[in-house]
C-alpha positions, 0 to 999 in steps of 0.5 A: 499500500502506498501512502503520502509519506512515501511520496514525501520521502521520495521527494527529498531523495530525488531532489537534485536529480530531477527537474521541477517542471512548470505548471502553466495556466492553459485557459479558462472557460467554465473551468480553469485548466492548468498543464503540468509540463512533465514532458520537460522532465529528464528523458522526456517523461515523468518516469525519471522520478520513479527511476531515481527513487528506485535506484537511489533507495536500492543503493542506499540499502546495498541492494544494487551492485554497481558492477552488475547494475539494473534491468528494466522492461518497458514500452519505451519511457520507463526504460529510458528513465532507468537507463538515464538514472543508471548512467547518472549513478554510474551503473550498467543498465539492460532494458528489455523492450517490445519489438514494436517500441518506437525507433526514437525511444530505442535510439535514445536508449543506446544513447544513454549506453543501455544494452537494449534487448527487443523481445515480443510484440508487447510489454508483457513479453518484454517483461517476462524476458527481463525477469528471466534475465534478473534471475540469471544475472542478479541485476536489480529489477526496476519495474515500469510501474508496479513497485512502491518506489517507482509509484512514489516517485511519480507522486512527487509530481502532485506535491509540486502541483499542490505547491504551485496551486494549493487550491487545485480541485482535480488532477487528471492523469493518463493510466497504463500500468498505473504507477503515475496514477497511484503515486498521484492519488496517494499524494492527493488523498483527502486534498483533491480528486483524481481523474484516471483517464485510459484509452478505450482500447486498453482499459486496465484500471477500468476493467479491474474496478469492474472485475474487483481485481486486476485482469488482462485486457487486449492491447491496441491503439495509438497509445499502446507504446506508452500506456500498453500494460496488459493489466493494471498493477497491484499498487494502483489497484489497491490505491483505487480500491481504497479511494476510487477515482473518477474512471474515464475512457477516451477513444483513439480519435479523441487522443489524436485530436487532443494531442493535435490541440496540444501542439497547435495551440501550445506547441507542446509535443505530447506523445499519444499517451500523454495526450490521453488526460487532456482528451477526457476534457476536450471529448466531453468524457469528463465535464468539469463543474463551473470553477473547477480548478484542474491540473492535467499531467502532460506526462511524456513527449517521446514522439516522432516530431514529424507526426505532429503536423496534421496528425489527424490525417494519418489516424488508423482505423480505430474502434470508437466505442466508449 
C-alpha cells in the first residue's frame, strides 16, 4: 500500500536529480485548466522520478551492485528513465522493450549506453524476458510502474502541483500500468480528486474496478507504446480500491485530436499517451463543474516530431466505442 509519506520521502531523495517542471495556465472557460509540463522532465517523461527513487533507495540499502547494474522492461519511457538514472549513478543498465517500441525510444536508450534487448510484440513479453534475465544475472529489477518506490517517485508530481496551485480541485492523469496514477492519488488523498483517464482500447484500471481485481485486457491503439500494459498494477488497484477515482475512457480519435490541440495551440509535443489526460476534457468524457481548478499532467514527449503536424490525417482505423 502506498501512502503520502512514501511520496514525501521520495521527494527528498530525488531532489537534485530531477527537474521541477512548470505548471502553466492553459485557459479558462467553465473550468480553469492547468498543464503540469512533465514532458520537460529528464528523458522526456515523468518516469525519471520513479527511476531515480528506485535506484537511489536500492543503492542506500546495498541492494544494487554497481558492477551488475539494473534491468528494466518497458514500452520505452520507463526504460529510458532507468537507463538515464543508471548512467547518472554510474551503473550499467539492460532494458527489454517490445519489438514494436518506437525507433526514437530505442535510439535514445542506446544514447544512454544501455544494452537494449527487443523481445515480443508487447510489454508483457518484454517483461517476462527481463525477469528471466534478473534471475540469471543478479541485476536489480526496476519495474515500469508496479513498485512502491517507482510509484512514490511519480507521486512527487502532485506535491509540486499542490505547492504551485494549493487550491487545485482535480488532477487528471493517463493510466497504463498505473504507477503515475497510484503515486498522484496517494499524494492527493484528502486534498484533491483524481481523474484516471485510459484509452478505450486498453482499459486496465477500468476493467479491474469492474472485476474487483486486476485482469488482463487486450492491448491496441495509438497509445499502446506508452500505455500498453496488459493489466493494471497491484499498487494502483489497491489505491483505487481505497479511494476510487473518477475513471474515464477516451477513444483513439479523441487522443489524436487532443494531441493535435496540444501542439497547435500550445506547441507541446506530447506523445499519444500523454495526450490522453487532456482528451477526457476536450472530448466531453469528463465534464468539469463551473469554477473547477484542474491540473492535467502532460506526462511525456517521446514522439516522432514528423507526426505532429496534421496528425489527424494519418489516423488508423480504430474502434470508437465508449
